[in-house]
PAZAPA-4460 file (N, C-alpha, C; in steps of 0.05 Angstrom, whole numbers, plus 32768, in hexadecimal, padded with zeros to 4 digits):
% residues 270
    n_x    n_y    n_z   ca_x   ca_y   ca_z    c_x    c_y    c_z   seq   type   mol
   8010   7FE8   8000   8000   8000   8000   8011   8019   8000     1      M     A
   8027   8019   8010   8039   8030   8011   8043   8038   7FF6     2      K     A
   804A   8025   7FE6   8055   802A   7FCB   803F   8038   7FBA     3      K     A
   8026   802E   7FBB   8010   8039   7FAB   800A   8056   7FB4     4      E     A
   800B   805A   7FCF   8006   8075   7FD9   801A   8089   7FCF     5      L     A
   8033   8082   7FCF   8049   8093   7FC6   8046   8099   7FA8     6      D     A
   803E   8084   7F98   803A   8088   7F7B   8023   809A   7F76     7      S     A
   800D   8096   7F85   7FF5   80A7   7F82   7FFB   80C4   7F88     8      A     A
   800A   80C9   7F9D   8012   80E5   7FA4   8020   80F2   7F8D     9      K     A
   8033   80E3   7F81   8042   80EE   7F6A   8030   80F4   7F53    10      A     A
   801D   80E3   7F4E   800A   80E7   7F37   7FF8   8100   7F3C    11      L     A
   7FF0   8103   7F55   7FDF   811B   7F5C   7FEF   8134   7F57    12      V     A
   8009   8134   7F60   801A   814C   7F5D   801E   8152   7F3F    13      K     A
   801E   813C   7F2E   8022   8140   7F11   8008   8149   7F04    14      Q     A
   7FF2   8148   7F13   7FD8   8150   7F08   7FC9   8139   7EFB    15      G     A
   7FD3   8121   7EFD   7FC6   810A   7EF0   7FB3   80FD   7F05    16      D     A
   7F9D   8109   7F0A   7F8A   8100   7F1F   7F7D   80E6   7F17    17      L     A
   7F77   80E2   7EFE   7F6B   80C9   7EF4   7F7C   80B1   7EFA    18      K     A
   7F96   80B4   7EF4   7FA9   809E   7EF9   7FAC   8098   7F16    19      A     A
   7FAC   80AE   7F27   7FAF   80AA   7F44   7F97   809B   7F4F    20      A     A
   7F7F   80A2   7F46   7F66   8094   7F4F   7F66   8077   7F45    21      L     A
   7F6F   8072   7F2D   7F6F   8057   7F22   7F82   8045   7F32    22      A     A
   7F98   8051   7F3D   7FAB   8042   7F4D   7FA0   803C   7F68    23      L     A
   7F92   804F   7F74   7F88   804D   7F8F   7F6F   803C   7F93    24      L     A
   7F5D   803D   7F80   7F43   802F   7F83   7F46   8011   7F89    25      L     A
   7F57   8002   7F79   7F59   7FE5   7F7E   7F66   7FDE   7F99    26      P     A
   7F78   7FEF   7FA3   7F86   7FE8   7FBC   7F77   7FF1   7FD5    27      V     A
   7F60   7FFF   7FD1   7F4F   8007   7FE8   7F34   7FF9   7FE9    28      T     A
   7F32   7FE4   7FD9   7F18   7FD6   7FD8   7F0E   7FCC   7FF3    29      E     A
   7F21   7FC5   8005   7F19   7FBB   801F   7F14   7FD1   8033    30      N     A
   7F16   7FEA   802B   7F10   8000   803D   7EF9   8010   8030    31      N     A
   7EE1   8009   8038   7EC9   8014   802B   7EC8   8032   802C    32      A     A
   7ECF   803E   8043   7ECE   805B   8046   7EE1   806A   8033    33      E     A
   7EFA   8061   8033   7F0E   806E   8021   7F07   8069   8004    34      V     A
   7F00   8050   7FFE   7EFA   8049   7FE3   7EE2   8059   7FD8    35      N     A
   7ECE   805D   7FEA   7EB6   806D   7FE2   7EBE   808A   7FDC    36      G     A
   7ED0   8096   7FEC   7ED9   80B1   7FE7   7EE8   80B3   7FCC    37      Q     A
   7EF8   809F   7FC7   7F07   809E   7FAD   7EF4   809B   7F96    38      L     A
   7EE0   808B   7F99   7ECC   8087   7F83   7EBD   80A1   7F7D    39      M     A
   7EB7   80B0   7F93   7EA9   80CA   7F8F   7EBB   80DD   7F80    40      N     A
   7ED5   80DE   7F87   7EE8   80EF   7F78   7EEA   80E7   7F5B    41      H     A
   7EEB   80CC   7F57   7EED   80C2   7F3B   7ED5   80C9   7F2B    42      A     A
   7EBD   80C7   7F37   7EA4   80CE   7F29   7EA3   80EC   7F23    43      A     A
   7EAC   80FC   7F36   7EAD   8119   7F31   7EC0   8120   7F1B    44      R     A
   7ED7   8113   7F1A   7EEB   8118   7F05   7EE0   810F   7EEA    45      L     A
   7ED3   80F8   7EE9   7EC7   80EE   7ED0   7EB2   8100   7EC6    46      S     A
   7EA1   810A   7ED8   7E8C   811D   7ED0   7E97   8137   7EC5    47      D     A
   7EAD   8140   7ED1   7EBA   8158   7EC8   7EC5   8154   7EAB    48      L     A
   7ED1   813D   7EA6   7EDC   8137   7E8C   7EC6   8137   7E76    49      S     A
   7EAF   812C   7E7D   7E98   812C   7E6A   7E8F   8148   7E64    50      K     A
   7E8C   8158   7E79   7E83   8174   7E75   7E97   8184   7E64    51      K     A
   7EB1   817F   7E69   7EC6   818D   7E59   7EC4   8185   7E3B    52      E     A
   7EBF   816C   7E36   7EBD   8163   7E1A   7EA5   816E   7E0C    53      S     A
   7E91   8175   7E1C   7E78   8180   7E10   7E78   819F   7E11    54      M     A
   7E8D   81AA   7E1C   7E8F   81C7   7E1E   7E7C   81D3   7E32    55      G     A
   7E75   81C4   7E47   7E62   81CD   7E5A   7E6E   81DA   7E73    56      M     A
   7E89   81DC   7E74   7E96   81E7   7E8B   7EAD   81F9   7E81    57      V     A
   7EB2   820F   7E8F   7EC7   8221   7E87   7EE2   8215   7E90    58      S     A
   7EF7   821F   7E84   7F12   8217   7E8B   7F18   821D   7EA9    59      F     A
   7F10   8234   7EB2   7F15   823C   7ECE   7F07   822A   7EE2    60      E     A
   7EED   8224   7EDC   7EDE   8213   7EEE   7EE8   81F6   7EED    61      N     A
   7EF1   81ED   7ED6   7EFD   81D2   7ED4   7F16   81D0   7EE5    62      A     A
   7F27   81E4   7EE3   7F40   81E5   7EF4   7F39   81E5   7F11    63      N     A
   7F25   81F5   7F18   7F1D   81F7   7F34   7F14   81DC   7F3F    64      L     A
   7F04   81CD   7F30   7EFB   81B3   7F38   7F12   819F   7F3B    65      T     A
   7F24   81A0   7F27   7F3B   818E   7F28   7F4C   8194   7F41    66      R     A
   7F50   81AD   7F47   7F60   81B5   7F5F   7F52   81AB   7F79    67      N     A
   7F38   81AD   7F79   7F29   81A4   7F90   7F2C   8186   7F94    68      Q     A
   7F2B   8177   7F7E   7F2E   815A   7F80   7F4B   8153   7F88    69      I     A
   7F5E   8162   7F7D   7F7B   815D   7F84   7F80   8162   7FA1    70      A     A
   7F75   8178   7FAC   7F79   817E   7FC9   7F6C   8169   7FDA    71      F     A
   7F54   8160   7FD2   7F46   814B   7FE1   7F57   8131   7FE1    72      A     A
   7F62   812A   7FCA   7F73   8112   7FC9   7F8C   8114   7FD9    73      L     A
   7F99   812B   7FD9   7FB1   812F   7FE9   7FAB   812C   8007    74      I     A
   7F95   8137   800F   7F8C   8134   802C   7F86   8117   8032    75      E     A
   7F78   8109   8020   7F71   80ED   8025   7F8A   80DC   8025    76      L     A
   7F9D   80E1   8013   7FB6   80D1   8011   7FC7   80D5   802A    77      L     A
   7FC6   80ED   8035   7FD5   80F2   804E   7FCA   80E2   8065    78      G     A
   7FB0   80E0   8067   7FA3   80D1   807C   7FA8   80B3   8078    79      S     A
   7FA7   80A9   8060   7FAD   808D   805A   7FCA   8086   8061    80      M     A
   7FDC   8099   805A   7FF8   8095   805F   7FFE   8092   807D    81      D     A
   7FF0   80A2   808D   7FF4   80A1   80AA   7FEA   8086   80B5    82      T     A
   7FD3   807C   80AA   7FC9   8063   80B3   7FDB   804C   80AB    83      Q     A
   7FE5   804C   8093   7FF7   8037   8089   8011   8036   809A    84      V     A
   801C   804E   809F   8034   804F   80AF   8030   8044   80CB    85      T     A
   8019   804A   80D7   8013   8040   80F2   8010   8022   80F2    86      A     A
   8006   8017   80DC   8001   7FFA   80DB   8019   7FEA   80D2    87      Q     A
   802C   7FF7   80C6   8043   7FE9   80BA   8054   7FDD   80D0    88      Q     A
   805C   7FC4   80CC   806D   7FB5   80DF   808A   7FBE   80DC    89      K     A
   8098   7FC1   80F2   80B3   7FCA   80F2   80C5   7FB5   80FE    90      R     A
   80DB   7FAF   80F1   80EE   7F99   80F9   810A   7FA4   80FB    91      V     A
   8118   7F9C   8110   8135   7FA2   8113   8144   7F88   810E    92      F     A
   8155   7F88   80FA   8165   7F6F   80F4   817F   7F70   8104    93      I     A
   8183   7F5D   8116   819B   7F5A   8126   81AC   7F44   8119    94      S     A
   81C5   7F4C   8114   81D7   7F38   8106   81F4   7F40   810B    95      Y     A
   8206   7F2D   8106   8223   7F33   8107   822B   7F3A   80EA    96      N     A
   823D   7F4D   80E8   8245   7F57   80CE   8250   7F42   80BB    97      H     A
   825A   7F2C   80C6   8264   7F16   80B5   824D   7F09   80A7    98      K     A
   8234   7F0D   80B0   821C   7F02   80A4   820C   7F17   8096    99      D     A
   8219   7F2C   808D   820B   7F43   8081   81FC   7F3B   8067   100      A     A
   8207   7F2A   8057   81FA   7F22   803E   81DF   7F16   8043   101      A     A
   81DD   7F04   8057   81C4   7EF8   805E   81B1   7F0C   806A   102      T     A
   81BB   7F1E   807A   81AA   7F33   8086   819D   7F44   8071   103      A     A
   81AB   7F4B   805D   81A0   7F5D   8048   818D   7F4D   8036   104      H     A
   8191   7F33   8032   817D   7F23   8023   8163   7F22   8032   105      R     A
   8164   7F1E   804D   814D   7F1D   805E   813E   7F38   805C   106      V     A
   814D   7F4E   805D   8142   7F69   805C   8132   7F6C   8042   107      K     A
   813D   7F63   802B   8130   7F66   8012   8114   7F59   8012   108      E     A
   8113   7F41   801D   80F9   7F32   801E   80E5   7F41   8030   109      F     A
   80EE   7F4C   8046   80DC   7F5A   8059   80D1   7F74   804C   110      L     A
   80E3   7F83   803F   80DA   7F9C   8033   80C6   7F96   801D   111      V     A
   80CA   7F81   800D   80B6   7F7A   7FF9   809B   7F73   8005   112      K     A
   809B   7F69   801E   8083   7F62   802B   8076   7F7A   8039   113      A     A
   8081   7F92   8035   8076   7FAA   8041   807D   7FAE   805E   114      G     A
   8093   7FA2   8066   809D   7FA5   8082   80B4   7FBA   8083   115      I     A
   80B2   7FCC   8096   80C7   7FE0   8099   80DF   7FD3   80A8   116      E     A
   80F7   7FD5   809D   810E   7FC8   80A8   8123   7FDC   80B1   117      V     A
   812E   7FD7   80C9   8145   7FE7   80D2   815D   7FD5   80D3   118      T     A
   8172   7FDD   80C6   818B   7FCD   80C5   81A2   7FE1   80C8   119      I     A
   81B6   7FDA   80D8   81CA   7FEE   80E0   81D9   7FFA   80C8   120      D     A
   81DF   7FEB   80B3   81EF   7FF5   809D   81E1   800C   808F   121      S     A
   81C6   800E   8092   81B7   8023   8085   81AC   8038   8098   122      E     A
   81A6   8030   80B0   8198   8042   80C3   81AB   8050   80D6   123      A     A
   81C2   8045   80DB   81D4   8051   80EF   81E2   806A   80E4   124      M     A
   81E2   807F   80F4   81EE   8098   80EC   820C   8098   80F4   125      V     A
   821D   80A3   80E3   8239   80A4   80E9   823E   80B2   8103   126      A     A
   824E   80A6   8115   8254   80B1   812F   8240   80AA   8144   127      G     A
   822A   809D   813D   8215   8096   8151   821F   8080   8163   128      E     A
   8218   8081   817C   8220   806C   818F   8212   8052   8188   129      S     A
   8222   803C   8185   8217   8022   817E   8203   8019   8193   130      I     A
   820A   801D   81AC   81F8   8014   81C2   81DE   8023   81C1   131      K     A
   81DF   803D   81BD   81C6   804D   81BB   81B6   8045   81A3   132      A     A
   81C3   8040   818D   81B5   8037   8174   81A6   801D   8179   133      F     A
   81B4   800A   8185   81A7   7FF0   818B   818E   7FF4   819C   134      I     A
   8191   8003   81B2   817B   8007   81C4   8163   8014   81B7   135      E     A
   8169   8028   81A6   8154   8036   8197   8146   8023   8184   136      K     A
   8155   8013   8175   8149   8001   8161   8137   7FEC   816E   137      C     A
   8141   7FE0   8183   8131   7FCC   8191   8117   7FD9   819D   138      V     A
   811A   7FF1   81A7   8103   7FFE   81B4   80EE   8007   819F   139      R     A
   80F7   8010   8188   80E5   801D   8175   80DA   800A   815F   140      E     A
   80E2   7FF1   8160   80D7   7FDD   814E   80C7   7FC8   815D   141      T     A
   80B4   7FBB   8150   80A4   7FA6   815D   80B2   7F8B   815F   142      E     A
   80C5   7F87   814C   80D2   7F6C   814A   80F0   7F6F   8147   143      T     A
   80FF   7F5F   8155   811B   7F5C   8150   811F   7F41   8142   144      T     A
   8129   7F41   812A   812E   7F28   811B   814C   7F23   811D   145      L     A
   8153   7F0E   812B   816F   7F08   8130   8179   7EF2   811E   146      S     A
   818F   7EF9   810F   819B   7EE5   80FD   81B0   7ED6   810D   147      I     A
   81AA   7EBD   8114   81BB   7EAE   8126   81D0   7E9E   8117   148      V     A
   81E8   7EA1   8120   81FF   7E92   8115   8214   7E90   812B   149      S     A
   8229   7E81   8126   823F   7E80   8139   824B   7E9C   813C   150      A     A
   824B   7EAC   8126   8255   7EC7   8127   8244   7ED9   8139   151      N     A
   822A   7ED7   8136   8219   7EE9   8146   8218   7EE1   8164   152      S     A
   8219   7EC7   8169   8218   7EBE   8185   8232   7EC5   8194   153      L     A
   8247   7ECC   8186   825F   7ED4   8193   8263   7EF2   8191   154      L     A
   824E   7F01   8188   8250   7F1E   8185   8243   7F2B   819D   155      S     A
   8252   7F3C   81AB   8248   7F4A   81C2   8232   7F5E   81BA   156      A     A
   8234   7F6A   81A2   821F   7F7D   819A   8205   7F6F   8194   157      W     A
   8206   7F58   8186   81EE   7F49   8180   81E1   7F3F   819A   158      V     A
   81F2   7F37   81AE   81E8   7F2F   81C8   81D9   7F45   81D5   159      A     A
   81E3   7F5E   81D3   81D5   7F75   81DF   81BA   7F78   81D2   160      M     A
   81B8   7F76   81B8   819F   7F78   81A9   818B   7F63   81B3   161      E     A
   8195   7F4B   81B6   8185   7F34   81BF   817A   7F39   81DB   162      T     A
   818C   7F40   81ED   8184   7F43   8209   8171   7F5B   820D   163      L     A
   8176   7F70   81FD   8163   7F87   81FF   8147   7F7F   81F6   164      N     A
   8146   7F6E   81E1   812B   7F65   81D8   811E   7F52   81EC   165      T     A
   812E   7F40   81F8   8124   7F2F   820D   8117   7F40   8224   166      F     A
   8125   7F55   822B   811B   7F66   8241   8101   7F73   823A   167      G     A
   80FF   7F7C   8221   80E7   7F8A   8218   80CF   7F78   8212   168      L     A
   80D5   7F5E   8211   80BF   7F4B   820C   80AB   7F4A   8223   169      Q     A
   80B4   7F54   823A   80A3   7F54   8252   8097   7F6F   8257   170      L     A
   809B   7F82   8245   8091   7F9D   8249   8074   7FA0   8242   171      G     A
   806A   7FB9   8244   804D   7FBE   823F   8046   7FB8   8222   172      Q     A
   8059   7FBD   8210   8056   7FB6   81F3   806B   7FA2   81EC   173      T     A
   8065   7F88   81F0   807A   7F73   81ED   8086   7F73   81D1   174      P     A
   80A0   7F6F   81CF   80AE   7F6D   81B6   80B0   7F50   81AD   175      K     A
   80B1   7F4C   8193   80B5   7F31   8188   80D2   7F2D   8183   176      K     A
   80DB   7F14   8188   80F7   7F0C   8182   80F5   7EF4   8170   177      F     A
   80FE   7EF7   8157   80FD   7EE1   8144   8119   7ED9   813C   178      I     A
   8123   7EC2   8146   813D   7EB8   813F   813D   7EA8   8125   179      P     A
   8150   7EAE   8113   8152   7E9F   80F9   816F   7E97   80F7   180      C     A
   8174   7E7D   80F2   8190   7E75   80F3   819B   7E6F   80D7   181      Y     A
   81B5   7E76   80D5   81C5   7E6F   80BD   81D3   7E55   80C1   182      I     A
   81DC   7E51   80DA   81EA   7E38   80E1   81DD   7E2C   80FA   183      Q     A
   81D9   7E11   80FB   81CB   7E05   8112   81DE   7DFD   8128   184      P     A
   81F6   7E08   8129   820A   7DFF   813D   8200   7E01   815A   185      D     A
   81F0   7E16   815F   81E7   7E1B   817B   81D5   7E06   8186   186      F     A
   81CA   7DF5   8174   81B9   7DDE   817D   81C9   7DC9   818B   187      F     A
   81E3   7DC8   8185   81F5   7DB4   8191   81F9   7DBA   81AF   188      D     A
   81F7   7DA5   81BF   81F8   7DA8   81DC   8213   7DB5   81E6   189      A     A
   8228   7DB0   81D7   8242   7DBB   81DF   8248   7DD7   81D4   190      G     A
   8236   7DE3   81C5   823B   7DFC   81B9   8242   7E12   81CD   191      F     A
   8232   7E15   81E2   8237   7E2A   81F6   8252   7E27   8203   192      T     A
   825A   7E0E   8209   8274   7E0A   8216   828B   7E12   8204   193      D     A
   8289   7E0B   81EA   829E   7E13   81D7   829F   7E31   81D4   194      R     A
   8287   7E3D   81D2   8285   7E5A   81CF   8291   7E69   81E8   195      A     A
   828B   7E5E   8200   8296   7E6A   8218   82B4   7E6A   8218   196      Q     A
   82C0   7E54   820E   82DD   7E53   820D   82E9   7E69   81FB   197      L     A
   82DC   7E6D   81E4   82E5   7E83   81D2   82E2   7E9E   81DF   198      Q     A
   82CB   7EA2   81ED   82C7   7EBC   81FA   82DB   7EC0   8211   199      L     A
   82E1   7EAA   821F   82F5   7EAD   8235   8310   7EB4   822B   200      N     A
   8317   7EAA   8213   8331   7EB1   8207   8332   7ECF   8200   201      E     A
   831C   7ED8   81F4   831B   7EF5   81ED   831C   7F06   8206   202      K     A
   830D   7EFE   821A   830C   7F0E   8233   8327   7F0E   8241   203      I     A
   8334   7EF7   8241   834F   7EF5   824D   8363   7F07   823E   204      A     A
   8361   7F07   8224   8373   7F18   8214   836F   7F36   821A   205      G     A
   8356   7F3E   821C   8350   7F5A   8223   8359   7F61   8240   206      L     A
   8355   7F4E   8252   835D   7F52   826E   837B   7F56   8270   207      A     A
   838A   7F47   8260   83A7   7F4A   8260   83AF   7F65   8255   208      A     A
   83A1   7F6F   8241   83A7   7F8A   8236   83A1   7F9F   824B   209      I     A
   838A   7F9C   8259   8383   7FB0   826E   8397   7FB0   8284   210      I     A
   839F   7F98   828D   83B2   7F96   82A3   83CD   7FA3   829C   211      E     A
   83D6   7F9D   8283   83F0   7FA9   827A   83EE   7FC7   8279   212      A     A
   83D8   7FD2   8270   83D6   7FEF   826F   83D4   7FFB   828B   213      R     A
   83C6   7FEE   829D   83C5   7FF8   82B9   83E0   7FFA   82C5   214      V     A
   83F0   7FE6   82C0   840C   7FE6   82CB   841C   7FFD   82BF   215      Q     A
   8416   8004   82A6   8425   801A   8299   8417   8035   829E   216      K     A
   8400   8035   82AC   83F2   804E   82B1   83E4   8058   8299   217      G     A
   83DC   8047   8286   83CF   804F   826D   83B1   804B   826E   218      E     A
   83A3   8059   825C   8386   8058   825C   837B   803E   824F   219      D     A
   8364   8035   8259   8358   801B   8250   833D   801F   8242   220      N     A
   8334   8038   823E   8319   803D   8234   8312   802F   821A   221      L     A
   8326   802C   8209   8320   801F   81EE   831A   8001   81F0   222      D     A
   8322   7FF5   8206   831D   7FD8   8209   830A   7FD1   8220   223      V     A
   8305   7FE4   8232   82F4   7FDF   8249   82D7   7FD7   8240   224      N     A
   82CC   7FE7   822D   82B1   7FE1   8223   82AF   7FC6   8217   225      D     A
   82C2   7FBF   8205   82C2   7FA5   81F8   82C4   7F8E   820D   226      E     A
   82D6   7F93   8221   82D9   7F7F   8236   82BF   7F7A   8245   227      Y     A
   82B1   7F90   824C   8297   7F8E   825A   8282   7F80   824A   228      S     A
   8281   7F87   8230   826D   7F7A   821E   8272   7F5C   821C   229      R     A
   828B   7F54   821A   8291   7F38   8217   828B   7F29   8231   230      L     A
   8291   7F35   8248   828A   7F28   8261   826C   7F24   8264   231      V     A
   825D   7F39   825C   8240   7F37   825D   8236   7F22   824A   232      K     A
   8242   7F20   8232   823A   7F0B   821F   823F   7EEF   822A   233      L     A
   8257   7EEC   8236   825E   7ED2   8242   824A   7ECA   8257   234      R     A
   8243   7EDD   8268   8231   7ED7   827E   8214   7ED3   8275   235      N     A
   820D   7EDD   825D   81F2   7EDB   8253   81EF   7EC6   823D   236      S     A
   8205   7EBA   8234   8204   7EA9   821C   81F1   7E91   8221   237      L     A
   81F2   7E85   8238   81E0   7E6E   823D   81C3   7E75   823A   238      G     A
   81BB   7E8D   8245   819F   7E96   8242   8198   7E9B   8225   239      E     A
   81AA   7EA8   8217   81A5   7EAF   81FA   81A1   7E95   81EA   240      I     A
   81B4   7E83   81EC   81B3   7E6A   81DD   819A   7E5A   81E5   241      V     A
   8194   7E59   81FF   817D   7E4A   8208   8163   7E55   81FD   242      G     A
   8160   7E70   81FD   8148   7E7D   81F2   8146   7E78   81D4   243      R     A
   815C   7E79   81C6   815B   7E75   81A9   8154   7E58   81A3   244      V     A
   815F   7E45   81B1   8159   7E29   81AD   813B   7E23   81B2   245      R     A
   8130   7E30   81C6   8115   7E2B   81CE   8100   7E3C   81BF   246      N     A
   810A   7E4D   81AD   80F8   7E5D   819C   80F4   7E4E   8181   247      S     A
   80E0   7E58   8172   80DD   7E4D   8157   80F2   7E5A   8146   248      L     A
   810A   7E4D   8144   8120   7E58   8136   811F   7E4E   8119   249      C     A
   811E   7E61   8106   8119   7E5A   80EA   8132   7E59   80DA   250      I     A
   8135   7E44   80CA   814C   7E3F   80BA   814D   7E52   80A2   251      D     A
   8161   7E62   809F   8164   7E74   8088   8180   7E6F   807B   252      I     A
   8189   7E57   807E   81A3   7E50   8071   81A0   7E4B   8054   253      S     A
   81B1   7E57   8044   81B1   7E52   8027   8195   7E53   801A   254      N     A
   818D   7E3C   800D   8174   7E3C   7FFE   815C   7E3C   8011   255      E     A
   815F   7E37   802B   8149   7E37   803D   813E   7E54   8043   256      R     A
   814F   7E68   803E   8147   7E83   8043   812D   7E8B   8034   257      L     A
   812E   7E87   801A   8117   7E8F   8009   80FE   7E7E   8011   258      E     A
   8102   7E64   8016   80EC   7E53   801C   80DE   7E5A   8037   259      A     A
   80EE   7E64   804A   80E4   7E68   8065   80DD   7E86   806B   260      N     A
   80E3   7E98   8058   80DD   7EB4   805D   80BF   7EB9   8061   261      M     A
   80AC   7EAB   8053   8090   7EAF   8058   8088   7EAA   8075   262      P     A
   8095   7E96   8083   808F   7E90   809F   8098   7EA8   80B0   263      K     A
   80AF   7EB3   80AA   80B9   7EC9   80BA   80A7   7EE2   80B6   264      I     A
   809F   7EE7   809E   808E   7EFE   8098   8073   7EFB   80A6   265      I     A
   8068   7EE3   80A6   804E   7EDD   80B4   8051   7EE2   80D2   266      Q     A
   8067   7ED9   80DD   806C   7EDD   80FA   806E   7EFA   8101   267      K     A
   807B   7F0A   80F0   807E   7F27   80F5   8063   7F34   80F4   268      I     A
   8052   7F2C   80E1   8038   7F3A   80DD   8022   7F30   80F0   269      K     A
   8027   7F1B   80FF   8012   7F11   8112   800B   7F26   8127   270      E     A
***
């Protein structure tokens, strides 16, 4: 509907009222009130065209009537646009940048289905705080769609997005969390233990850097945040993996992506 509204606005601005009405009438058939208003405008425009062909109306009066119809359509289109925007589903795609190709394929399917998508590569402003961006995206969208892989489950930023969504699932306006996996590694019972070992190695490496700098009296700000995020991820990994395993996690690996996207879209629109 959004696409048709934008096209109709352009046609009205160009003065092609007949084409704008022809575009809008079929897509408003399920809205009797709006469709009735459009039919009245179409009938008025048709009547004007007949009178013009018979020389029954002056040029000035014809222009006046067309302008009246155009203004009425602009007002109606504005109201419809507001309603469509309010009803449109909004999704935040959470992913690790190593899985960017899959994230953008998912985005294309969602946009085609009329879903508004927020993805960091397009929505994040240069210089914006990553933490603030994540919190804003999770808060302002109804659904967080998490692309699960070994990469994402070892990403402190993706963990923050996941945990923020978990927290908001219990709020006054609960958020949806839809996990979609590229690799099924996390289903293995030993996955969390192996992942914890990798995280412990990273944490130990950062701890060594911090300790060395403290001894030399140097600043640690550039590594402190990363250290804290990784510790939080390590402490939360069991919860995250457990929640993902116990959710309806949808396979989007390779050829399964296209086959399973209708399920994801249906879940978002429920």
